[in-house]
C-alpha positions as CSV (number, residue, x, y, z in Angstrom):
1,M,-19.3,-26.9,-7.0
2,S,-20.0,-24.8,-3.9
3,K,-17.1,-23.3,-1.9
4,I,-16.7,-23.2,1.8
5,T,-14.7,-21.5,4.5
6,V,-12.1,-23.6,6.4
7,A,-11.1,-22.2,9.8
8,I,-7.9,-23.7,11.3
9,D,-6.9,-22.8,14.8
10,G,-4.3,-24.3,17.2
11,Y,-1.0,-23.9,18.9
12,S,2.2,-22.6,17.5
13,S,4.3,-24.9,15.3
14,C,1.6,-27.5,14.8
15,G,1.8,-27.1,11.1
16,K,-1.3,-24.9,10.6
17,S,0.2,-22.9,7.8
18,T,1.7,-25.9,6.1
19,L,-1.7,-27.7,6.0
20,A,-3.5,-24.5,5.0
21,K,-1.2,-23.8,2.1
22,A,-1.4,-27.3,0.8
23,L,-5.3,-27.2,1.0
24,A,-5.4,-23.9,-0.7
25,Q,-3.3,-25.2,-3.6
26,K,-5.3,-28.4,-4.0
27,L,-8.6,-26.6,-3.9
28,N,-7.6,-23.4,-5.6
29,Y,-8.7,-21.5,-2.5
30,N,-7.4,-18.3,-1.1
31,Y,-5.0,-18.9,1.9
32,I,-4.7,-16.3,4.7
33,D,-2.2,-16.7,7.5
34,T,-3.7,-14.4,10.1
35,G,-0.8,-14.9,12.5
36,A,1.4,-13.2,9.8
37,M,-0.8,-10.1,10.1
38,Y,-0.1,-9.8,13.8
39,R,3.6,-10.5,13.2
40,A,3.7,-7.7,10.7
41,V,2.2,-5.3,13.3
42,A,4.8,-6.5,15.7
43,I,7.6,-5.7,13.3
44,Y,6.3,-2.2,12.9
45,C,6.2,-1.8,16.7
46,L,9.8,-3.2,17.1
47,R,11.1,-0.8,14.5
48,N,9.4,2.2,16.0
49,D,10.2,1.5,19.7
50,I,6.6,0.8,20.5
51,I,7.5,-2.5,22.0
52,K,10.5,-3.7,24.0
53,D,11.0,-6.9,25.9
54,S,7.3,-7.7,25.2
55,L,6.2,-4.4,26.9
56,V,4.0,-2.3,24.7
57,D,3.8,1.5,24.8
58,Y,0.0,1.5,24.5
59,D,-0.5,5.2,23.9
60,K,2.2,5.3,21.2
61,L,0.6,2.2,19.5
62,M,-2.8,3.9,19.4
63,E,-1.3,7.0,17.8
64,S,0.4,4.8,15.2
65,L,-2.4,2.3,14.5
66,N,-3.8,4.1,11.5
67,D,-0.4,4.3,9.9
68,I,-0.1,0.5,9.9
69,E,-1.2,-1.1,6.7
70,V,-1.1,-4.9,6.4
71,Y,-2.2,-6.7,3.3
72,F,-1.5,-9.8,1.2
73,V,-0.2,-10.2,-2.3
74,Y,-0.5,-13.4,-4.2
75,N,2.9,-14.8,-5.3
76,T,2.4,-16.6,-8.6
77,V,5.7,-18.5,-8.2
78,T,5.1,-20.0,-4.8
79,K,1.3,-19.9,-5.2
80,T,0.7,-18.4,-1.8
81,S,-0.4,-15.1,-0.4
82,E,2.5,-13.2,1.2
83,V,2.3,-10.5,3.8
84,F,3.2,-6.8,3.2
85,L,3.7,-4.1,5.7
86,N,3.2,-0.5,4.4
87,G,4.3,-1.6,0.9
88,E,7.2,-3.7,2.1
89,H,7.5,-7.5,1.7
90,V,8.1,-8.8,5.2
91,E,7.3,-12.5,4.8
92,K,10.8,-13.6,5.8
93,E,11.3,-11.1,8.6
94,I,8.0,-12.0,10.4
95,R,9.3,-15.6,11.1
96,S,12.2,-14.5,13.3
97,M,12.6,-15.5,17.0
98,Q,12.5,-11.8,18.0
99,V,9.0,-11.4,16.4
100,A,7.8,-14.7,17.8
101,N,8.8,-13.5,21.3
102,N,6.9,-10.2,21.0
103,V,3.9,-10.9,18.9
104,S,1.6,-12.2,21.7
105,S,1.9,-8.8,23.5
106,I,0.7,-7.1,20.3
107,S,-2.0,-9.6,19.4
108,S,-3.6,-9.3,22.8
109,I,-4.5,-5.7,22.4
110,K,-8.2,-5.2,21.6
111,E,-7.8,-2.4,19.1
112,V,-5.2,-4.3,17.1
113,R,-7.4,-7.4,17.0
114,E,-10.4,-5.4,15.9
115,K,-8.5,-3.9,13.0
116,M,-7.1,-7.2,11.9
117,V,-10.5,-9.0,12.2
118,I,-12.2,-6.5,10.0
119,L,-9.5,-7.2,7.3
120,Q,-9.8,-11.0,7.8
121,R,-13.6,-11.0,7.4
122,E,-13.4,-8.8,4.3
123,I,-10.9,-11.2,2.7
124,G,-13.0,-14.2,3.5
125,K,-16.5,-12.9,2.8
126,G,-16.7,-14.6,-0.6
127,K,-16.0,-18.2,0.7
128,G,-13.3,-20.3,-0.9
129,V,-10.8,-19.4,1.8
130,I,-8.5,-21.3,4.1
131,M,-7.7,-19.2,7.1
132,D,-5.5,-20.1,10.0
133,G,-4.8,-18.5,13.4
134,R,-5.9,-18.5,17.0
135,D,-9.5,-17.4,16.9
136,I,-10.8,-18.1,13.4
137,G,-13.4,-20.7,14.3
138,T,-14.4,-19.1,17.5
139,H,-14.6,-15.4,16.5
140,V,-13.6,-14.4,13.0
141,F,-15.7,-17.1,11.2
142,P,-17.9,-18.8,13.8
143,D,-20.1,-20.1,11.0
144,A,-17.3,-21.7,9.0
145,E,-18.4,-25.0,7.4
146,L,-15.2,-26.7,8.6
147,K,-13.3,-26.0,11.7
148,L,-10.1,-27.7,12.7
149,F,-8.2,-27.4,16.0
150,M,-4.5,-28.5,15.6
151,T,-2.3,-29.7,18.3
152,A,0.9,-31.8,18.8
153,D,3.3,-33.0,21.5
154,N,5.3,-30.1,22.9
155,D,8.7,-31.6,22.2
156,V,7.7,-32.4,18.6
157,R,6.5,-28.8,18.2
158,T,9.8,-27.5,19.6
159,Q,11.9,-29.6,17.2
160,R,9.8,-28.5,14.3
161,R,10.2,-24.8,15.2
162,L,14.0,-25.4,15.9
163,D,14.4,-26.9,12.4
164,E,12.4,-24.1,10.8
165,L,14.6,-21.4,12.4
166,S,17.8,-23.3,11.6
167,S,16.8,-23.6,7.9
168,K,16.7,-19.8,7.9
169,G,20.1,-19.3,9.6
170,E,18.8,-18.7,13.1
171,Y,20.3,-21.0,15.7
172,H,18.8,-21.4,19.2
173,T,18.9,-24.1,21.9
174,F,16.1,-26.6,22.2
175,D,15.2,-25.2,25.7
176,D,15.0,-21.6,24.5
177,V,12.6,-22.5,21.7
178,K,10.5,-24.7,24.0
179,H,10.3,-21.9,26.5
180,S,9.3,-19.5,23.7
181,L,6.5,-21.8,22.6
182,E,5.2,-22.4,26.1
183,K,5.1,-18.7,26.8
184,R,3.2,-18.2,23.5
185,D,0.7,-20.9,24.4
186,Y,0.2,-19.3,27.8
187,D,-0.2,-15.8,26.3
188,D,-2.6,-17.0,23.6
189,T,-4.8,-19.0,25.9
190,T,-5.1,-16.5,28.7
191,R,-5.4,-13.2,26.9
192,K,-8.6,-11.3,27.4
193,E,-9.4,-10.6,23.8
194,N,-10.6,-13.7,21.9
195,P,-8.1,-16.2,23.5
196,L,-7.1,-19.4,21.7
197,S,-9.7,-22.1,22.4
198,Q,-11.2,-25.0,20.7
199,A,-14.6,-24.3,19.0
200,D,-17.3,-26.7,20.2
201,D,-17.8,-28.0,16.7
202,A,-14.1,-28.1,15.7
203,I,-12.4,-31.4,14.7
204,V,-9.3,-31.9,16.7
205,L,-6.3,-32.9,14.6
206,D,-3.3,-34.1,16.7
207,N,-0.5,-34.5,14.2
208,T,2.2,-35.7,16.6
209,D,2.5,-39.1,14.9
210,I,1.1,-38.6,11.4
211,S,2.8,-37.3,8.2
212,K,1.9,-34.1,6.3
213,E,0.6,-36.3,3.5
214,E,-1.6,-38.3,5.8
215,Q,-2.9,-35.1,7.4
216,L,-3.7,-33.5,4.1
217,E,-5.5,-36.6,2.8
218,F,-7.6,-36.8,6.0
219,V,-8.7,-33.1,5.7
220,L,-9.3,-33.3,2.0
221,K,-11.7,-36.2,2.6
222,L,-13.5,-34.1,5.2
223,I,-13.9,-31.2,2.7
224,D,-15.0,-33.5,-0.1
225,D,-17.7,-34.9,2.1
226,L,-18.8,-31.5,3.2
227,L,-19.0,-30.2,-0.4
228,L,-21.0,-33.2,-1.5
229,T,-23.5,-32.7,1.3
230,K,-23.7,-29.0,0.6
231,D,-24.3,-29.5,-3.1
232,E,-26.9,-32.2,-2.5
233,F,-28.7,-29.9,0.0
234,N,-28.7,-27.0,-2.5
235,K,-30.1,-29.2,-5.3
236,S,-32.9,-30.4,-3.0
237,T,-33.7,-26.8,-1.9
238,V,-33.9,-25.7,-5.6
239,K,-36.3,-28.6,-6.4
240,H,-38.6,-27.6,-3.6
């Protein structure tokens, strides 16, 4: 059976990664969390005094960009690809509130995005990939066979993020987390370099009131239909 590229874009804490991981496991596809790549760069910048209070020392970042190596390693236990920064496993650290509050400043920089996009396209060139982020369907893989744009009510997103942080031992107020998400939304949608936007041919998935299981079932049906159509087209092309 043919394989396709699935591009998932959308706002923070809409469950993009949760859906993408579940799809990848069901389909035996490669899953890539592009947001994790930018978060890994943000960690490097935080550790090396390149960014402070969301202000980036651009010249210092440009001097260091070639020293930043981000890649994924497949974890056979969790059955997911996990992010590494210069040989260090940083999957847990990238999910902190500090990183979340600074990553938009890093991901808005043209040279950083160019470097990450090259890596993303290389990973996904063989199809059979589920990739989520902010500009996958609009810029990284504009020809992806399936594009999803995920959204949800702001308060629902805030509670999801709050629960995620609490489960990892980070405790914040509802208002602080909501403000962080709103700032991230603003930064992502207004940045100059490939801002977050819905691709014209993307299917909008609002998961405010649906379960993870219902969401997964819905998208799997979309993919099944696409694969059947693609295989039928390939067969007819061969016959002709």
